[in-house]
C-alpha positions as CSV (number, residue, x, y, z in Angstrom):
1,M,-81.6,-20.9,38.8
2,N,-79.4,-18.0,39.5
3,R,-77.1,-20.2,41.6
4,T,-76.8,-22.8,38.8
5,R,-76.0,-20.1,36.3
6,F,-73.4,-18.6,38.6
7,L,-71.7,-22.0,39.0
8,L,-71.7,-22.6,35.2
9,I,-70.1,-19.2,34.6
10,F,-67.6,-19.8,37.5
11,F,-66.5,-23.2,36.2
12,A,-66.2,-21.8,32.6
13,L,-64.0,-19.0,33.8
14,L,-61.9,-21.4,35.9
15,A,-61.4,-23.7,32.8
16,T,-60.4,-20.7,30.7
17,A,-57.9,-19.6,33.3
18,W,-56.4,-23.0,33.5
19,L,-56.0,-23.1,29.7
20,V,-54.3,-19.7,29.8
21,F,-52.0,-20.9,32.6
22,E,-50.9,-24.0,30.7
23,W,-50.2,-21.9,27.6
24,A,-48.1,-19.5,29.6
25,V,-46.1,-22.3,31.2
26,R,-45.3,-23.8,27.8
27,I,-44.2,-20.5,26.4
28,L,-42.2,-19.2,29.3
29,I,-40.9,-22.4,30.7
30,P,-40.0,-24.7,27.8
31,S,-40.0,-28.4,28.4
32,V,-36.6,-30.1,28.9
33,P,-35.7,-31.9,25.6
34,S,-35.2,-35.6,25.6
35,E,-31.9,-37.2,24.8
36,E,-33.2,-38.1,21.3
37,E,-34.2,-34.4,20.7
38,R,-30.8,-33.2,21.9
39,E,-29.0,-35.7,19.5
40,E,-31.2,-34.5,16.6
41,R,-30.3,-30.9,17.3
42,R,-26.5,-31.8,17.4
43,R,-26.8,-33.5,14.0
44,A,-28.6,-30.5,12.6
45,V,-25.8,-28.2,13.7
46,A,-23.2,-30.5,12.3
47,R,-25.1,-30.7,8.9
48,T,-25.2,-26.9,8.8
49,G,-21.4,-26.3,9.0
50,P,-19.7,-23.1,7.8
51,S,-21.4,-20.9,5.3
52,D,-20.2,-20.6,1.7
53,E,-18.7,-17.2,2.5
54,E,-16.8,-18.6,5.5
55,R,-15.4,-21.5,3.4
56,A,-14.4,-19.1,0.6
57,T,-12.6,-16.9,3.1
58,A,-10.8,-19.9,4.7
59,A,-9.7,-21.1,1.2
60,S,-8.4,-17.7,0.3
61,A,-6.5,-17.3,3.6
62,K,-4.9,-20.7,3.0
63,K,-3.8,-19.7,-0.5
64,W,-2.4,-16.3,0.7
65,R,-0.5,-17.9,3.6
66,E,1.0,-20.4,1.2
67,T,2.3,-17.5,-0.9
68,L,3.5,-15.8,2.2
69,T,5.6,-18.7,3.4
70,A,6.5,-20.1,0.0
71,N,10.1,-21.2,-0.5
72,N,12.1,-18.8,-2.6
73,D,12.2,-21.2,-5.5
74,L,8.4,-21.1,-5.7
75,L,8.3,-17.3,-6.1
76,S,9.8,-15.0,-8.7
77,D,13.5,-15.2,-9.3
78,D,13.7,-11.4,-8.9
79,P,14.0,-10.7,-5.1
80,A,12.1,-7.4,-5.4
81,T,9.2,-9.1,-7.3
82,A,9.2,-12.0,-4.8
83,A,8.9,-9.5,-1.9
84,A,6.1,-7.8,-3.7
85,Q,4.3,-11.1,-4.1
86,R,4.6,-11.9,-0.4
87,N,3.7,-8.3,0.5
88,A,0.4,-8.6,-1.5
89,A,-0.4,-11.9,0.3
90,A,0.3,-10.4,3.7
91,N,-1.9,-7.4,2.9
92,E,-4.8,-9.7,2.1
93,L,-4.3,-11.7,5.3
94,F,-4.2,-8.5,7.4
95,S,-7.4,-7.3,5.7
96,L,-9.3,-10.1,7.3
97,P,-11.4,-9.4,10.4
98,E,-9.3,-11.9,12.3
99,L,-5.6,-12.7,11.5
100,P,-5.3,-16.4,10.9
101,G,-3.3,-18.3,13.5
102,G,0.4,-18.8,12.8
103,V,0.9,-15.7,10.5
104,M,2.7,-13.7,13.2
105,A,5.0,-16.6,13.9
106,D,5.7,-17.0,10.2
107,L,6.6,-13.3,9.9
108,A,8.9,-13.4,13.0
109,R,10.6,-16.6,11.7
110,M,11.2,-15.1,8.2
111,F,12.6,-11.9,9.7
112,W,15.2,-13.8,11.7
113,S,16.2,-16.0,8.8
114,P,19.4,-14.8,7.1
115,E,18.4,-16.7,4.0
116,E,15.5,-14.4,3.3
117,D,15.9,-11.3,1.2
118,E,16.6,-8.2,3.2
119,V,13.8,-6.2,1.5
120,W,11.3,-8.9,2.6
121,R,12.7,-9.1,6.1
122,D,12.1,-5.3,6.4
123,Y,8.5,-5.9,5.2
124,C,8.1,-8.5,7.9
125,L,8.9,-5.9,10.6
126,Q,6.4,-3.5,9.1
127,F,3.7,-6.2,9.2
128,L,4.6,-7.1,12.8
129,G,4.1,-3.4,13.6
130,S,0.7,-3.5,11.9
131,A,-0.4,-6.1,14.4
132,L,0.3,-3.7,17.3
133,E,-1.9,-1.1,15.7
134,R,-4.9,-3.4,15.4
135,T,-7.5,-3.1,18.1
136,N,-9.1,-6.5,17.3
137,G,-8.5,-9.7,15.3
138,V,-5.0,-10.3,16.9
139,T,-4.5,-12.5,20.0
140,D,-2.5,-11.3,23.0
141,A,0.1,-14.0,22.3
142,D,0.6,-12.7,18.7
143,R,0.8,-9.1,19.9
144,A,3.4,-10.1,22.5
145,L,5.4,-11.9,19.8
146,A,5.3,-8.9,17.5
147,R,6.5,-6.6,20.2
148,E,9.3,-8.9,21.4
149,T,10.6,-9.3,17.8
150,L,10.5,-5.6,17.1
151,V,12.3,-4.7,20.4
152,M,15.1,-7.2,19.6
153,A,15.3,-5.9,16.0
154,I,16.3,-2.5,17.4
155,S,19.8,-3.8,18.1
156,S,20.3,-4.8,14.4
157,T,23.1,-3.2,12.5
158,N,21.4,-3.8,9.2
159,A,20.9,-0.6,7.2
160,T,17.2,-0.3,7.9
161,F,16.0,-2.9,10.4
162,A,16.6,-0.8,13.6
163,G,14.8,2.2,12.2
164,T,11.9,0.2,10.8
165,A,11.5,-1.6,14.2
166,L,11.5,1.8,16.0
167,R,8.9,3.2,13.6
168,A,6.7,0.1,14.0
169,L,6.8,0.2,17.8
170,H,6.1,3.9,17.8
171,R,3.0,3.5,15.6
172,G,1.7,0.8,18.0
173,A,2.4,2.9,21.2
174,P,3.2,6.5,20.4
175,A,4.0,7.4,24.0
176,D,6.2,4.4,24.8
177,P,9.3,5.6,26.7
178,L,11.3,2.6,25.4
179,V,10.8,3.9,21.9
180,A,11.9,7.4,22.7
181,S,15.0,6.3,24.6
182,N,16.2,4.0,21.9
183,A,15.4,6.6,19.2
184,L,17.6,9.1,21.0
185,R,20.4,6.5,21.4
186,I,20.4,5.4,17.8
187,A,20.1,8.9,16.4
188,R,23.3,9.8,18.3
189,D,25.2,6.6,17.7
190,P,27.5,6.8,14.6
191,S,28.0,3.1,14.6
192,Y,24.4,2.6,13.3
193,P,23.8,2.9,9.5
194,A,22.6,6.2,8.3
195,P,19.1,5.0,7.2
196,S,18.3,3.8,10.7
197,R,19.8,6.9,12.3
198,T,17.6,9.0,10.0
199,T,14.5,7.1,10.9
200,A,15.4,7.2,14.6
201,L,15.7,11.0,14.5
202,L,12.3,11.4,12.9
203,V,10.8,8.9,15.4
204,L,12.4,10.9,18.2
205,E,10.7,14.1,16.8
206,D,7.4,12.2,16.7
207,C,7.8,11.0,20.3
208,V,8.3,14.6,21.4
209,R,5.1,15.5,19.6
210,A,3.2,12.6,21.1
211,T,4.0,13.7,24.7
212,P,3.5,17.1,26.4
213,S,6.5,19.1,25.1
214,T,8.7,20.6,27.8
215,S,11.8,22.8,27.4
216,S,13.8,19.7,28.5
217,T,12.5,17.4,25.8
218,L,12.7,20.1,23.1
219,S,16.2,20.8,24.1
220,I,17.3,17.2,23.9
221,L,15.8,16.9,20.4
222,A,17.3,20.2,19.3
223,E,20.8,19.2,20.7
224,T,20.6,15.8,19.0
225,A,19.6,17.3,15.6
226,A,22.2,20.0,15.9
227,A,25.0,17.5,16.7
228,V,24.0,15.3,13.7
229,S,23.7,18.2,11.3
230,A,27.2,19.4,12.3
231,D,28.8,15.9,12.0
232,P,30.9,15.9,8.7
233,S,30.9,12.1,8.8
234,A,27.1,11.9,8.7
235,S,25.5,11.1,5.4
236,P,23.9,13.9,3.4
237,L,20.4,12.5,3.9
238,L,20.9,12.3,7.7
239,R,22.3,15.8,7.9
240,S,19.5,17.3,5.8
241,T,17.0,15.5,7.9
242,A,18.5,16.9,11.1
243,E,18.5,20.4,9.6
244,A,14.8,20.0,8.7
245,V,14.0,18.9,12.3
246,L,15.8,22.0,13.6
247,T,13.8,24.2,11.3
248,R,10.6,22.7,12.6
249,L,11.7,23.2,16.1
250,A,12.8,26.8,15.8
251,P,9.4,28.4,16.5
252,K,8.9,26.2,19.7
253,I,12.3,27.0,21.3
254,P,12.5,30.4,23.0
255,N,15.5,32.6,22.2
256,P,18.1,32.6,25.0
């Protein structure tokens, strides 16, 4: 009797253990879906598609990019107003988590186009610089295009382009020696327009701040500012900017 009871209990426990084992296998090791099940899952994903929010964002991005790249006859007849319209569209595009593909190429193309208004072309440089400041949402290719365009724009003899390009590059890489060397060169070169020389001098000052200041770097900046402030051919704004730089430098330079 005891033996029979023992066997009954043993087989009951064995059956329970088997059921638990089967349950665990099904949970931990899911069965491989059939081809029909795979196809049904693919159809379900296709039916889901982008969310309403994603569709709305895509539609807005398309509209803003159309404004950004619109022909001049589709914008305001006033160049300043047209530039403001495009500037607003670009701000919206740059506010997105990811910059839509092609926007950087659009900005570079419009900057190089002599048919575009100069105010808007300067804005293009500023937005190209904004791409260098972003830590995400910009591809490596777009970042390289932005930097290449800005570096080439440094050679421009337009009133503001060289200075704007320097400022944009500096904001993207404050310690870049290429920026410092070109800022020094342009600030000293009277063949460049006064607005770009003024910006270059301020960028040079910022470069000195962004790196460990030594007596050598401070002296170079001080000499450049002194030469500009004493140049009678320099514009009043450029000379006053140089004088302001010298004033800020005075406490940092030891008396001889």
